[in-house]
C-alpha positions in Angstrom: -32.8 4.7 -38.7 -34.5 5.7 -35.8 -32.7 5.5 -31.8 -34.6 3.1 -28.7 -35.0 4.5 -26.0 -32.7 1.6 -24.9 -30.3 2.9 -27.0 -30.3 6.2 -25.6 -29.8 4.6 -21.6 -27.3 2.6 -22.6 -25.4 6.0 -24.2 -26.4 7.5 -22.1 -24.9 4.9 -19.4 -21.6 4.0 -21.0 -20.8 7.8 -21.7 -21.5 8.2 -17.6 -19.3 5.2 -16.6 -16.4 6.6 -17.7 -15.9 9.1 -15.9 -16.6 6.8 -12.7 -13.4 5.2 -11.0 -13.8 2.2 -8.3 -9.6 0.8 -8.5 -7.0 0.9 -10.6 -3.1 -0.5 -10.2 -1.0 2.1 -9.5 3.1 3.4 -9.4 4.6 5.7 -6.7 5.8 8.8 -8.2 6.4 11.0 -5.3 6.0 9.7 -1.0 6.1 12.4 1.7 5.8 9.8 4.7 5.1 13.1 7.5 2.1 13.0 5.3 1.4 9.2 4.5 0.4 11.3 0.8 1.4 10.2 -2.2 1.5 11.4 -5.8 0.7 8.3 -8.3 0.8 7.4 -11.8 -2.1 5.1 -13.0 -0.8 2.3 -14.7 -3.5 1.1 -17.2 -4.4 3.8 -20.1 -7.6 4.7 -20.7 -9.7 3.3 -23.6 -12.9 5.9 -24.2 -14.6 5.4 -27.7 -11.4 2.7 -29.0 -9.4 6.0 -28.3 -6.3 4.7 -25.6 -4.8 8.2 -23.2 -2.9 7.9 -20.5 -4.6 9.0 -16.9 -2.4 12.3 -15.3 -0.6 11.3 -12.1 -2.6 12.0 -9.5 -1.1 14.4 -6.5 -1.8 14.2 -3.1 -3.1 10.4 -2.8 -3.4 9.5 0.7 -1.0 6.7 1.5 -2.7 3.7 4.6 -1.2 1.3 5.9 -2.7 -1.1 9.1 -3.1 1.3 12.3 -5.0 2.2 14.9 -4.7 5.6 17.1 -2.7 3.8 19.6 0.5 1.1 17.2 1.2 1.1 13.2 3.1 -1.3 10.6 4.6 1.2 8.3 6.8 0.3 6.4 9.1 2.5 4.0 7.5 3.4 0.2 9.8 4.4 -2.7 9.7 6.2 -6.4 9.2 3.3 -8.2 6.7 0.4 -5.9 3.7 -0.9 -6.9 0.2 -0.1 -5.4 -3.9 -0.2 -5.3 -5.6 2.6 -5.9 -9.4 2.6 -4.4 -11.6 5.7 -6.1 -14.0 7.4 -3.4 -17.9 7.5 -3.4 -17.6 11.0 -2.3 -15.4 14.0 -2.2 -12.2 13.3 0.6 -11.1 16.8 0.8 -13.5 18.3 3.8 -12.3 14.7 5.1 -8.7 15.0 4.9 -8.5 17.8 6.1 -11.0 17.5 9.5 -9.3 15.9 13.0 -12.1 12.6 12.7 -13.9 13.8 15.4 -17.1 14.6 13.2 -18.5 13.2 10.6 -17.9 15.9 7.2 -20.0 16.9 4.5 -18.4 16.3 0.7 -18.2 19.7 -0.1 -19.0 18.6 -3.5 -21.1 16.6 -5.5 -18.2 14.7 -7.1 -18.2 10.6 -7.0 -15.9 8.3 -7.8 -13.5 11.1 -8.9 -9.2 10.9 -10.0 -9.0 13.5 -7.2 -10.0 10.6 -4.2 -7.8 8.0 -4.6 -6.2 6.3 -1.9 -2.9 4.4 -2.4 -2.6 0.8 -1.2 1.0 -0.4 -1.4 1.3 -3.3 -2.3 0.2 -4.2 -6.0 2.4 -5.9 -8.4 3.0 -7.8 -12.1 3.0 -11.7 -11.9 6.4 -10.8 -13.7 7.5 -8.5 -11.2 6.3 -9.4 -8.3 8.4 -7.7 -5.3 9.3 -9.9 -2.4 7.5 -12.2 -2.0 7.5 -16.0 0.5 7.6 -18.9 0.9 6.7 -19.9 4.5 3.4 -20.5 6.2 3.9 -18.3 9.1 4.5 -14.2 8.8 7.2 -12.6 6.7 9.2 -9.9 7.9 11.3 -8.6 4.9 13.4 -5.0 4.9 16.2 -5.7 1.6 17.9 -8.7 2.9 16.9 -9.4 6.6 13.9 -11.6 7.8 11.9 -11.9 10.9 9.9 -14.9 10.7 6.8 -16.3 12.9 6.0 -19.6 12.1 5.2 -22.6 14.0 9.5 -23.3 15.5 9.7 -19.3 17.0 11.2 -16.5 15.7 13.7 -16.2 13.4 15.6 -13.7 12.7 18.3 -13.5 9.6 20.2 -11.3 7.1 24.0 -12.0 5.6 24.4 -8.8 7.0 27.4 -8.8 9.7 26.3 -5.7 10.9 22.9 -7.4 11.5 23.2 -9.0 15.2 23.9 -6.2 18.0 25.0 -8.0 21.2 24.2 -4.1 22.5 20.7 -3.7 21.5 19.8 -7.6 23.2 23.0 -8.3 25.1 21.7 -10.7 27.0 18.8 -13.7 25.8 15.2 -12.4 26.6 15.0 -16.7 27.4 18.2 -18.6 29.3 19.1 -14.6 30.7 22.2 -16.1 28.8 24.8 -14.0 27.1 24.0 -13.8 23.4 27.9 -14.4 22.6 28.5 -12.1 20.0 26.8 -13.6 17.1 27.4 -11.1 14.2 25.6 -13.0 10.7 23.8 -15.2 9.7 20.4 -16.6 11.3 18.7 -16.4 15.1 16.3 -18.5 16.2 14.2 -17.0 19.1 12.2 -20.2 21.0 9.5 -19.8 23.6 9.5 -21.3 26.7 
């Protein structure tokens, strides 16, 4: 049986699609907080013509946090944390070694390659969702510490007896009165 042009094009297209990466869930293997780069294991296996194979660990993956030149929200990352891997449409090598002052040439013809991954921390499964919250507002959680900002004000919350340190905030910033040595539990701050 002869192949039609459509059959040949479909086969070529699907063959090339096996080497184009867009996004994959991943798991952190190692993290360098100074350079903000990780080694990440993709967590969905690859199906190549019904041959199921595991992806290799991807090294030197830049990790992104919400940030600007003057400020950032940065949090700790540990081995086993979930993430989303994004894959650049151009080679990232020259960009990652640049100063961000000028646009750079890609350096080679790679597109959507595993080696050009970017890590966005925080992707988990439904059965293991990581830290969760039902608050209507904003909540910052670290282990058993919480800062909640909602329509009632700012709440600092912990079960840890060393949580409230009066020497850090010796005076209530809203009333000007001493805190009174509250050691643990919930501290509610309200604006005027």
